[in-house]
C-alpha positions as CSV (number, residue, x, y, z in Angstrom):
1,M,0.0,0.0,0.0
2,I,1.4,3.4,-1.0
3,T,1.0,5.9,1.8
4,S,0.6,9.7,1.4
5,T,3.9,10.1,3.2
6,F,5.6,8.0,0.6
7,V,4.1,10.0,-2.2
8,K,5.2,13.3,-0.6
9,V,8.7,12.0,-0.2
10,F,8.8,10.6,-3.7
11,I,7.6,13.9,-5.2
12,A,10.0,15.9,-3.1
13,N,12.9,13.7,-4.2
14,L,11.8,13.8,-7.8
15,G,11.6,17.6,-7.6
16,K,15.2,17.8,-6.3
17,T,16.4,15.5,-9.0
18,L,14.7,17.5,-11.8
19,L,16.0,20.8,-10.3
20,Y,19.5,19.4,-10.2
21,E,19.4,18.0,-13.7
22,F,18.1,21.4,-15.0
23,E,21.0,23.1,-13.1
24,V,23.5,20.8,-14.8
25,V,22.2,21.6,-18.3
26,V,22.3,25.4,-17.5
27,V,25.8,25.3,-16.0
28,N,27.2,23.2,-18.8
29,R,26.1,25.8,-21.4
30,R,27.6,28.6,-19.3
31,L,30.9,26.8,-18.9
32,V,31.2,26.6,-22.7
33,E,30.9,30.3,-22.7
34,L,33.4,30.7,-19.9
35,R,36.0,28.6,-21.8
36,K,35.5,30.7,-24.9
37,I,36.0,33.9,-22.8
38,V,39.2,32.6,-21.2
39,R,40.7,31.5,-24.5
40,T,40.0,34.7,-26.2
41,K,40.5,37.2,-23.4
42,S,43.3,35.6,-21.3
43,K,46.1,37.4,-23.1
44,T,44.4,40.8,-22.5
45,V,43.8,40.0,-18.8
46,I,47.4,38.8,-18.3
47,D,49.1,41.6,-20.2
48,T,47.0,44.3,-18.5
49,L,47.6,42.9,-15.0
50,L,51.3,42.4,-15.5
51,E,51.5,46.0,-16.8
52,D,49.4,47.4,-13.9
53,H,48.9,44.9,-11.0
54,S,46.0,47.1,-9.6
55,A,44.2,47.6,-12.9
56,S,40.4,47.8,-12.5
57,I,39.4,45.1,-14.9
58,C,37.4,41.9,-14.7
59,I,39.9,39.1,-13.9
60,L,38.2,36.8,-16.5
61,C,37.3,38.9,-19.5
62,A,39.3,42.2,-18.9
63,T,36.3,44.5,-19.3
64,G,36.3,47.6,-17.1
65,K,32.5,47.9,-17.1
66,D,29.9,46.7,-14.6
67,L,32.5,45.5,-12.1
68,T,31.4,43.7,-9.0
69,K,33.3,42.2,-6.0
70,E,34.2,38.5,-6.6
71,H,35.1,36.8,-3.2
72,V,38.3,34.8,-3.4
73,I,36.7,32.3,-1.2
74,P,32.9,32.1,-1.8
75,K,30.8,33.4,1.1
76,W,28.6,30.3,1.2
77,T,31.6,28.1,1.9
78,F,32.2,29.8,5.3
79,E,28.5,30.7,5.7
80,N,29.4,34.4,5.5
81,N,31.0,34.3,9.0
82,Q,32.7,37.7,9.4
83,N,35.1,36.2,12.0
84,K,36.7,33.8,9.6
85,N,40.2,34.9,8.7
86,F,43.3,33.6,7.0
87,V,46.9,34.7,7.6
88,T,49.2,35.9,4.8
89,G,52.4,33.9,4.9
90,I,54.8,36.7,4.0
91,N,53.1,39.4,6.2
92,G,51.8,37.3,9.0
93,L,48.7,39.5,8.9
94,S,45.1,38.3,9.4
95,Q,42.7,39.0,6.6
96,S,38.9,38.4,6.6
97,Y,37.5,36.0,4.0
98,S,34.5,38.2,3.6
99,K,36.5,41.2,2.7
100,T,39.0,39.5,0.4
101,T,37.7,40.2,-3.1
102,L,38.8,40.8,-6.7
103,P,37.1,42.8,-9.5
104,A,34.9,40.7,-11.9
105,C,32.1,41.9,-14.2
106,S,28.6,40.9,-13.2
107,H,28.3,38.6,-16.3
108,C,31.4,36.6,-15.4
109,N,30.8,36.7,-11.6
110,S,27.1,36.1,-11.3
111,Y,26.0,34.6,-14.6
112,L,28.9,32.3,-15.4
113,M,30.8,31.4,-12.3
114,G,27.7,32.0,-10.2
115,A,26.0,29.2,-12.1
116,L,28.8,26.8,-11.4
117,E,28.8,27.6,-7.7
118,R,25.0,27.3,-7.3
119,N,25.2,23.9,-9.0
120,L,28.0,22.7,-6.7
121,E,26.3,24.1,-3.6
122,L,23.2,22.1,-4.6
123,L,25.3,19.1,-5.3
124,F,27.1,19.3,-1.9
125,R,23.8,19.8,-0.1
126,H,22.3,16.6,-1.4
127,K,25.4,14.3,-1.7
128,D,26.1,11.8,1.1
129,L,29.6,10.5,0.5
130,S,28.9,7.6,2.8
131,E,26.4,6.3,0.3
132,Q,27.4,7.7,-3.1
133,H,30.6,9.0,-4.8
134,F,30.9,12.0,-7.1
135,S,30.6,11.2,-10.8
136,N,33.4,12.1,-13.1
137,D,31.4,15.0,-14.5
138,E,30.8,16.3,-10.9
139,K,34.5,15.9,-10.1
140,S,35.4,17.8,-13.2
141,K,33.2,20.7,-12.1
142,I,34.7,20.6,-8.6
143,I,38.2,20.7,-10.0
144,L,37.3,23.7,-12.2
145,W,35.9,25.5,-9.1
146,L,39.1,24.8,-7.1
147,E,41.3,25.9,-10.0
148,F,39.3,29.1,-10.1
149,I,40.0,29.7,-6.4
150,D,43.7,29.1,-7.1
151,Y,43.7,31.5,-10.0
152,K,42.0,34.1,-7.8
153,F,44.8,33.7,-5.2
154,N,47.4,34.1,-7.9
155,A,45.7,37.3,-9.0
156,L,45.3,38.5,-5.4
157,D,49.0,38.0,-4.6
158,L,49.9,39.8,-7.8
159,R,47.7,42.8,-6.8
160,R,48.6,43.0,-3.1
161,K,51.5,45.0,-2.0
162,L,53.8,44.0,0.9
163,K,52.7,45.6,4.2
164,K,54.5,45.8,7.5
165,P,55.0,42.2,8.7
166,K,53.5,41.3,12.0
167,G,56.1,41.9,14.7
168,G,58.6,43.1,12.1
169,A,60.0,46.3,10.7
170,Y,58.5,48.1,7.7
171,I,60.9,48.4,4.8
172,P,59.6,51.1,2.4
173,Y,61.8,49.8,-0.5
174,L,59.8,46.6,-0.5
175,A,56.3,48.2,-0.5
176,D,56.1,48.2,-4.3
177,F,56.7,44.4,-4.6
178,P,53.7,42.2,-5.1
179,V,53.2,39.6,-2.4
180,S,53.5,36.8,-5.0
181,I,57.2,37.7,-5.5
182,M,58.0,38.1,-1.9
183,Q,56.4,34.7,-1.1
184,R,58.6,33.0,-3.7
185,M,62.0,34.7,-3.3
186,D,63.7,31.6,-4.7
187,D,61.8,31.9,-8.0
188,S,62.3,34.4,-10.7
189,P,59.6,37.0,-11.4
190,S,59.2,35.4,-14.8
191,K,58.4,32.0,-13.2
192,I,55.9,33.6,-10.9
193,F,54.2,35.4,-13.8
194,T,54.1,32.0,-15.7
195,L,52.3,30.4,-12.7
196,F,49.8,33.3,-12.9
197,R,49.3,32.8,-16.7
198,N,48.9,29.1,-16.4
199,S,46.4,29.3,-13.5
200,L,44.1,31.4,-15.8
201,K,44.6,29.3,-18.9
202,K,43.6,26.2,-17.0
203,L,40.1,27.6,-16.8
204,G,39.8,27.4,-20.6
205,V,40.5,23.7,-20.7
206,K,37.5,21.5,-21.3
207,S,38.6,18.0,-20.3
208,R,40.0,17.2,-16.8
209,V,40.0,13.4,-17.2
210,N,43.7,13.2,-16.3
211,Q,43.2,15.2,-13.1
212,L,40.2,13.2,-11.7
213,N,42.4,11.1,-9.5
214,S,44.1,14.2,-8.2
215,L,40.9,15.2,-6.4
216,V,40.4,13.6,-3.0
217,T,37.0,13.8,-1.4
218,F,36.2,13.1,2.3
219,K,33.2,12.8,4.5
220,T,33.9,15.0,7.5
221,T,32.3,15.3,10.9
222,N,34.2,18.5,11.9
223,E,32.0,21.4,12.8
224,S,34.2,24.2,11.6
225,F,35.2,25.6,8.2
226,H,38.9,24.8,7.4
227,F,41.0,26.0,4.5
228,F,44.6,25.9,3.5
229,H,46.2,26.4,0.1
230,Q,49.6,26.6,-1.5
231,T,49.4,28.5,-4.8
232,S,49.6,26.3,-7.9
233,E,50.4,23.3,-5.7
234,Y,47.4,22.1,-3.6
235,I,44.2,23.2,-1.9
236,F,42.1,21.9,1.0
237,I,38.6,23.1,1.8
238,E,36.3,21.7,4.4
239,L,32.5,22.4,4.3
240,P,31.0,21.3,7.6
241,Q,27.5,22.4,6.6
242,H,27.6,19.7,3.9
243,S,29.9,17.2,5.8
244,I,32.3,17.3,2.8
245,A,36.0,18.1,2.6
246,L,38.1,18.4,-0.6
247,F,41.8,18.1,-1.3
248,Y,43.2,18.8,-4.8
249,H,46.7,18.6,-6.2
250,F,46.9,21.2,-9.0
251,N,49.9,19.9,-10.9
252,Q,50.2,16.2,-9.9
253,E,48.5,13.3,-11.7
254,F,47.8,10.0,-10.0
255,D,47.0,6.5,-11.3
256,V,44.5,6.0,-8.5
257,E,42.8,8.3,-6.0
258,R,44.3,6.4,-3.1
259,D,47.8,7.7,-4.1
260,A,46.5,11.2,-4.1
261,Y,44.9,10.6,-0.6
262,D,48.3,9.3,0.8
263,S,50.0,12.4,-0.6
264,A,47.4,14.7,0.9
265,M,47.8,13.0,4.3
266,E,51.5,13.8,4.2
267,I,50.9,17.4,3.5
268,R,48.2,17.8,6.2
């Protein structure tokens, strides 16, 4: 006998499934447009920002019109908690996630990347990793999202100037150096700029089949948001509201996900 409760649950689940499938269709179309923008506009973005690190342009398409504030770490990941901060390695200074933004036009921010983030937030909300794994298509979208965060940190470090380090002396001569250069004193500026270029160009790549095993997904029971990141090397983000944690190696490929997991455990 089919009860009214069963029917309600069935309809609710069907509605969620249809909504998610519609979101997938929408986001796939918009990611095609994103890739085209990155491929055609990346040179302009790169040349402009390398010429003027503080240029007021969209970090994806280079327009100077209709600019909005794109959060380096999306607000929904830390539930817009104003007390969540991260520390800049070279300065030792605390910086609020909610106030760490970059310029992006409303089209790239809300329409394109916003569609991806809404899709992922919906995915995370309804995915129970103890019962079901991410599909390859879902993993590809997660990887793209994490690569976008990495690109934003590359751009942020390029734009930020060195401030007085915590507990240290202020050296005026160094004030004009981007944080990205000061963080990688062993690397030449050209190598740092190459990392910046590559982090943007990755967003224009369609297939991530070779990177799928580089993404490690966890079911977490921690109650707090956690995040750590090494530019162009790895990223860890924990989403307690969804009981999900993610670790991704940006430039390493693995035959099996277990190898990526073991590598991640060494870093953690």
